[in-house]
N, C-alpha and C positions, 0 to 999 in steps of 0.2 A: 363540233363547233364549241368554242369556249363560252362559259356562262358570263364572261366579262364583256361580250359583245353588246352593243347598244340595244339590239333586238331583245336581249334578255335583261335589260335594265342595268347594264354595266356602266362604266365611267362616261360613255358617250350618250347615255340616255338623257333626254331633255324633258323634264317634267313641265307640264303646262302651268304657267303662273296665274295668280289672280283669280277673280270670280267670273262667272258667266256674264254678268252685267258689264264687266270690263271689256270682254270680247265684243259685245254689241256696241258699246260707246266708241271703241276704236275703229269700228267699221271695216275690219279686215275679213274675219271669218263669217260674220253676219252683217246684214244691212243695219245701219245705225238708226233704227226706228225704236221708239219707246215713249212711254208716258209715265210721269211720276207725280204730276199735279195737273188737274183739269182746267187750270186757268192759264197755263203757259201758252206761249205763241204756237198756234196750230201751223204745222208745216206740211202734213200729208194726210189725205183722207181716201176712203174707198166709197165709190158710188156704183149704182147698178140700176138698170131698167130691165125687168124680166121680158122674155119673149112674148109677143102678142098672144100666142095660143094659150099660154098659161093664165093670162088675165081673164080668159073666158072659159077656162077648163071646168067651171062649175058655177053655181049660183053665188052671188056675192057673199052671202052669209056662210056658205060652205067653204069659201076661200078666206074667211075672216076679213072680208072687205065690207064697207058700209054701202057702197054703190058699185055698179058695173064700171070698171075702169077702161078708158079708151087709151090704147097703146100710144097713138100719135100724140095725144095730149099729155100723157105721162112723160113721154120722151121730151117734150118741150119743157116741162117742169124740171126734169133732171138736167137738161142741157143748160137751163137758166141758172140752176144751182151750181153746176160745174163752172160756168162762166164767172159767176160771182166769186167763187173760190180762186179761180185763176187771177182775177183782178186784185184780190187780196194777197197774192203771192203764195197761195197754198197749192201744192201739187196734188192733182187728182189721179187716182189709180182706179181702174175698172175691175169690179169683182167679176170673176169668170162666170160664164153662162152655166146654168145647171146642167148636169148630166141627165140622160134619160131617166124617167121618174122611178122605175122599179116598182116597189110596192106602194109608193105614194104618188098618185097622179097629180097632186097639187104642189109637189116639192118645187120650190123656187118662185111660187106665185107671190110671195111676200118678201123676196130677197132685196127689193128696193129699200127695205128698212134695214140697212146694213149695220147700223149701230148695235143691233141685237146679236149680230153674228160673230162678234169678238169683243174681248175686253183687253186692251193693250196695257202692258206693264213695262217696267224698265228691264225685265228679263225676257220679254217676248210676248206673244199673244196667248191669251187663255181662250181656248175653243170651248164654246158653250155646249150645253145639251138642251136643245130647244124644248120648251114646255108643252107645246101643242103638236099633236100628231100631224096637223096640216103643214107644219114647218120642219118636220123631221127630215133630216138629210141635207138641209141648207148648210149645215156645218161644213160639208165637203167643199162648198164654194170658197169658204174662208181658208181651208187647208190648202187648196190649190193656189189661192192668192199668196199665202205665206210662202209656199214653195217657189213661186215665180219671183217674188221680191227678195227672197233670202231672209225672211223674218223667222226666227225660231219660235217653236211652240213651247211655251212655258208649262202648260198643263192642258189636258182635255178633261172636262168635267164628265164624270162617269158614275157607275153604280146606280143607286136610286136617286141621284141628285139631278135636279134641273136648275139651269141658270141661264139667263140671257144678259148680253153685254150691257144693255141699258139699265140694268139693276145694280151696277157698280160704278162708283165715282171716286177719283182721287181728290179728297178734300185738301189734304196736305201730303207731303212725301212720306209721312209716317202714319197716315190715317186714311182708311178707305171706308166709305159708306156703302153698305149693301142693303138693298131693298128686299124684304120678304113679302111674298104675295103669291099670286097665281103663276107667275113666270119663274120665280126663284124660290125653292123650298129650303128647309133647314139643312138637308143633306148637301144641297148645292152650295149654300152659304158657308158650310164648314170647309168645303174644298177651297173656296175663295179665301177664307180666313187662313187656311194652311198655306196657300201660295203667298198671300200677303205677308204672313209671318216669316216665311223664308227670305222675303225681300226686305225685312226690317220694318214692316208696318203692321198695324193692328186694324181690326175691322170694327166698325160701329154699325150694328144692325138697326135698321129702321123699317117701319111697317109701311107697305104700299096700300093706300086706301082702296076700298071697294070701288070698282068702276074705273080705276086707273090701271094702265097696263104695267108700267115700270116706275121705279124710283125717279128716273129722268123726267117723268111727267109731273112731279111735285117739288123737285129739288134740283137747283143748278148752281154750279160753282162760277163765281164772277171774278174773284181775285183772292189773294191770301187773306183769309179770315172774312171774306165777304160772300154771302150766299143769297140766292133768291129762292123763295119757297111759297107754295100755295098753302099758307099756314092755316086757313080756315077749314081745310079738309084733312089736315095732318093731325097726328096725335100731339096735343099741347105739351105733354111731358117730353116728347122727343124734340120739339122746338126749343123748349126750355133747356134741355141738355145741350143742344148745339150752341146756344148762347153761353151756357156755363163753360163750354170748351173755348170760348173766346171769339166765336163767330158773330158778326153782325148779320142778321137775317132780314132781308128786304121782303116785306109782305106783298105778294102779288094777289090782289083780290079776285074772286070769281066774277066773271063777266062773259058776255057774249063773245068778246074779242078773244078771251082765253079758251072758251069751250068750242067755239065754231071755227075761228080763224087760227087756232093753235098758237096764239101769241107767246105762250110760255115755252113752246117747243123751238127754242133758239139755240144757237151754237156759240160758245165763247171762243173767239178766235185769237184773243190776246188778253192780258190783264185789263179788265174793265172795257172790253170791246166785244160786241156781239153782232152776229148775223141773224136777222129776223125775217119772218114771213111778212108779206104785205098785209095790211089790215091790223097792224099791231101798234098803232101810234100811241094810244094811251099807256100801254105797257112800256113802250120805249121812253115816253116822257117820265114815267115813274122811275125807271132805272136811271135816267139821266140825272135825276135829283140826288142820286147816290154816286155820281161821277162815272156812270157807265154809258158809253157811247154806242149807239146803233150805227155801225159802219156801212151797212148795206141791207137792203130789203129785197126779198125774192118772192115772186108770185108762185104759189103752189096749189092752184085750185084742184087739179086732178090728184095730186099726191094725197091730199087730205081725205079723199074718198076711200082710200084704203086704210084709214084710221091711224095715220101717222103724219108727222111734219118733217121739217128740215133736220131737226136734231135726230129724229128716228132714222132718217135717210143717210146720215153721215157716219160712216165707219171711221172712227178716230184711229189713225195709225201712228202719228208722231207729233209730239210737241217739244219745243225747245225752250228751256228755262232762260229767262232774261237776266237772272242774277247769278 
């Protein structure tokens, strides 16, 4: 056989053009899912309700829950959240059920908090390495979802790194905030910085306060150059730096509404439009003074018993830029 054959890169050989991101955007080889700014219009999310047996597989504290969760009640919360997204035109995808537990009998008991289980980029999903042994193996549910939907895996966090999806946010298409704390360590942050760099973005490292799980718990993106933050518990120097970068930072004060009803645990569904839990009126009123509309409220009394809210429960799969 002659070496001029296309199989040996002869004249008939067709080199693949462009970048991986171009393949995704075109929607041919891969599903056109991606995120490059966390205020763009939300189009696709992942939700999940764990099997009933997992919610009682151990004492609440052993499962990292605050109280015993009732499966039927949690199912109602998740159905209400799915219905709210459907009304807003957001497509809801279901995270696959966990496989048999193997060495971790609690694997999947916290998978209703799907935001932690991936970080979506314009080049595909970054698969985390969960920081807690209780959640080890939940990453497999994300991998199976990506395979089912045709979402490429941009990277899997490995080595001695730990990283959870709620610790990264696209502030701008060229700027990613990464929270360092109990759930994401420096080794994990370096891997996120490397991936962001390959996509033309840089990372801004921020500290996650003690007693807060993720960066998402203290910082939210509302629009281009508009953020909400629980400034009183964050590092003042970091807030100052965000403002120096050109961001307007809306201060959300500490209150019973924030700590108990998880009012800060909202989801930006479009520029200056948010989905919030019920019991968040004061926070919604404060946001409205900055032109941010609460487009829907969802009751989540059972979901909060697991130490998370609607933002924690929403795996962000795709956003569509409006400009």
